[in-house]
C-alpha positions as CSV (number, residue, x, y, z in Angstrom):
1,M,60.9,128.7,-61.6
2,R,57.3,130.2,-61.4
3,A,56.6,130.4,-58.0
4,E,53.3,128.8,-57.0
5,T,50.5,131.0,-56.0
6,R,47.9,130.3,-53.2
7,H,44.5,132.3,-53.4
8,A,42.4,132.7,-50.2
9,A,39.1,131.4,-50.0
10,P,36.8,133.4,-50.9
11,R,34.7,135.7,-48.3
12,W,31.2,134.8,-47.6
13,H,28.7,137.3,-47.5
14,W,25.2,138.0,-45.4
15,N,22.3,138.8,-45.8
16,G,20.9,140.2,-43.0
17,G,20.9,137.4,-40.7
18,W,21.6,134.6,-43.2
19,L,24.8,133.5,-44.9
20,D,24.7,133.3,-48.4
21,A,27.3,130.2,-48.6
22,A,24.6,127.7,-46.9
23,R,21.6,125.9,-48.1
24,H,18.1,127.5,-46.7
25,C,15.8,125.2,-44.6
26,P,13.9,127.8,-42.5
27,S,12.7,126.6,-39.6
28,P,9.7,127.8,-37.2
29,N,11.5,127.4,-34.0
30,F,12.2,130.4,-33.1
31,G,11.8,133.4,-31.8
32,P,13.2,137.3,-31.2
33,R,16.1,137.6,-28.8
34,P,15.4,139.7,-25.7
35,H,16.1,143.2,-26.1
36,G,20.0,144.0,-25.6
37,A,21.4,140.8,-26.2
38,H,24.9,140.8,-26.8
39,I,25.8,137.8,-29.2
40,D,29.1,136.5,-28.3
41,L,28.9,132.4,-27.8
42,I,29.0,130.0,-30.4
43,V,27.7,126.6,-29.2
44,I,28.6,123.3,-31.0
45,H,26.6,120.8,-30.9
46,S,26.6,117.1,-32.5
47,I,23.4,115.2,-33.9
48,S,22.3,112.4,-35.6
49,L,18.6,111.1,-36.5
50,P,18.6,107.6,-36.2
51,P,22.2,108.1,-33.7
52,G,24.8,107.7,-35.2
53,V,22.8,107.1,-39.2
54,Y,24.1,110.0,-41.4
55,G,23.4,111.4,-44.8
56,G,19.4,111.7,-44.4
57,P,16.8,114.0,-44.1
58,E,15.8,113.2,-40.9
59,V,17.6,116.2,-38.7
60,E,16.8,119.0,-41.1
61,Q,12.8,117.0,-40.7
62,L,12.9,117.4,-36.8
63,F,14.0,121.6,-36.8
64,T,11.0,122.1,-39.3
65,N,8.5,120.1,-37.9
66,Q,8.5,117.7,-40.6
67,L,9.5,114.5,-38.9
68,D,7.4,111.2,-39.3
69,W,7.7,110.1,-35.5
70,Q,7.0,106.9,-36.2
71,A,9.4,106.4,-39.1
72,H,11.6,104.9,-36.6
73,P,11.8,103.4,-33.0
74,Y,14.0,106.1,-31.1
75,F,11.6,108.8,-32.7
76,E,8.8,108.4,-29.7
77,Q,12.1,109.1,-27.1
78,I,11.4,112.7,-29.1
79,R,7.9,112.9,-30.1
80,G,6.8,116.5,-30.3
81,M,9.9,118.0,-29.6
82,E,10.4,121.5,-31.4
83,V,14.2,122.8,-31.3
84,S,16.5,124.1,-34.0
85,S,19.7,124.9,-34.8
86,H,21.1,128.1,-36.4
87,F,23.5,125.8,-38.7
88,F,24.1,121.9,-39.7
89,I,27.3,121.0,-40.8
90,R,26.7,117.6,-42.5
91,R,30.0,115.3,-42.9
92,D,30.5,116.3,-46.2
93,G,31.0,119.4,-44.7
94,E,27.9,120.8,-46.4
95,L,26.6,123.7,-44.7
96,V,22.4,124.1,-43.8
97,Q,21.1,127.4,-42.2
98,F,17.7,127.1,-40.5
99,V,17.1,130.4,-38.6
100,D,18.7,133.7,-39.0
101,A,21.5,134.7,-36.9
102,G,20.1,137.8,-35.3
103,A,17.1,135.4,-33.8
104,R,17.0,133.2,-31.2
105,A,17.2,129.7,-31.9
106,W,16.2,126.8,-29.4
107,H,19.3,124.9,-29.2
108,A,21.0,125.3,-26.0
109,G,18.4,124.5,-23.3
110,A,18.7,125.2,-19.7
111,S,22.3,126.5,-19.9
112,C,24.6,128.4,-18.2
113,W,27.9,130.5,-19.5
114,R,30.2,133.5,-18.6
115,G,28.3,133.9,-15.5
116,R,25.0,133.9,-17.4
117,D,22.1,131.8,-18.0
118,N,19.9,131.0,-20.9
119,C,22.0,131.2,-23.5
120,N,19.9,130.8,-26.1
121,D,19.6,134.5,-25.5
122,D,22.8,135.6,-26.5
123,S,24.2,132.6,-28.1
124,I,24.5,131.1,-32.3
125,G,23.8,127.4,-32.5
126,I,25.6,124.8,-34.4
127,E,24.9,121.6,-35.0
128,L,28.1,118.7,-36.3
129,E,26.2,115.8,-38.6
130,G,27.8,112.7,-35.6
131,L,27.0,110.6,-32.6
132,E,29.0,111.8,-29.2
133,G,32.2,110.3,-29.1
134,D,32.7,109.4,-32.8
135,R,35.2,111.4,-34.6
136,F,34.0,114.2,-36.9
137,E,35.0,114.4,-40.4
138,T,38.0,117.1,-41.6
139,A,35.3,118.5,-44.4
140,Q,33.4,119.1,-41.2
141,Y,36.2,121.0,-39.4
142,L,37.1,123.3,-42.5
143,A,33.5,124.3,-42.6
144,L,33.4,124.9,-39.2
145,I,36.3,126.9,-39.4
146,R,35.2,129.5,-41.8
147,L,31.7,129.7,-40.4
148,C,33.1,130.7,-36.7
149,A,35.1,133.6,-38.5
150,S,32.7,134.6,-40.6
151,L,30.4,135.0,-37.5
152,R,32.8,136.7,-35.7
153,T,32.6,139.5,-38.9
154,R,29.1,140.1,-37.8
155,Y,28.7,139.0,-34.6
156,P,31.2,140.0,-31.3
157,V,32.1,136.8,-30.7
158,A,34.1,136.3,-27.8
159,H,33.8,132.8,-26.9
160,V,33.2,129.2,-28.2
161,A,31.9,126.2,-26.2
162,G,29.8,122.6,-26.7
163,H,26.6,121.8,-25.1
164,E,28.4,119.7,-23.0
165,H,29.8,122.7,-21.2
166,I,27.1,125.0,-21.1
167,A,24.7,122.1,-19.6
168,P,27.1,119.8,-17.8
169,G,25.5,116.7,-16.8
170,R,22.7,117.2,-19.0
171,K,24.3,117.1,-22.2
172,Q,27.5,115.4,-23.3
173,D,27.8,116.6,-27.2
174,P,29.8,116.9,-29.2
175,G,32.0,114.9,-26.8
176,P,35.4,113.4,-26.6
177,G,35.6,112.7,-30.4
178,F,35.3,116.3,-31.2
179,D,39.4,117.9,-31.6
180,W,39.1,121.3,-30.0
181,S,42.5,121.8,-30.4
182,Q,42.2,121.4,-34.6
183,L,39.4,124.1,-34.5
184,R,41.5,126.3,-31.8
185,R,44.4,126.1,-34.4
186,G,42.5,126.9,-37.5
187,L,40.9,129.8,-36.0
188,G,43.8,131.5,-34.4
189,W,41.5,132.8,-31.5
190,P,42.6,133.5,-27.9
191,R,43.5,130.2,-25.6
192,R,40.4,132.3,-23.6
193,C,37.7,132.0,-25.5
194,F,37.6,128.6,-25.3
195,P,36.6,126.2,-22.7
196,E,39.3,125.3,-20.2
197,D,38.7,121.7,-20.2
198,T,39.5,121.5,-24.4
199,D,43.5,121.4,-24.1
200,R,43.3,117.6,-25.7
201,V,44.7,116.9,-29.0
202,F,44.1,113.9,-31.0
203,T,47.2,111.4,-31.7
204,A,47.2,108.9,-34.7
205,D,46.5,106.3,-32.3
206,D,43.1,107.4,-30.7
């Protein structure tokens, strides 16, 4: 009987701070990192525009300053906002990159983690297409795990946190629908790399 052969997924490659596996959608909303910045944090967010609506171009439009503020009543609440993340993972696992990972994207806002303020300075922001409190798709976890692992081959990543952890009381994403245990298992990184309150394991009844 011939033994089944398993092939590892091809390694992702970088061109400078741009990942070849991602679709590139450059954002103007970025700047240089401070001199000596130690890029050791990944921040996980969730976003959907309008909230709870998936699959459209609005998130990409927001991050590239092309969103039509009059296209939906919700957009009036964020009119004029200039933001970005380094990466965006759609519900089907598609990976989009907006900012060179070596540059400073505008995703964290007022924040603090590892005893350091201004997390934009030394973090990489990853947005998951989703709504706070909702569950995320298997394809998103698979893409997120590969992305985090690839980032760690290029930068001294030692911590992963949610937006809710670095800006408590101000932000709630990715929220209780995000399965931190699945991310930890997939990466196999030490427990100390993750926030202390992310031990919840999802069950079939959730």
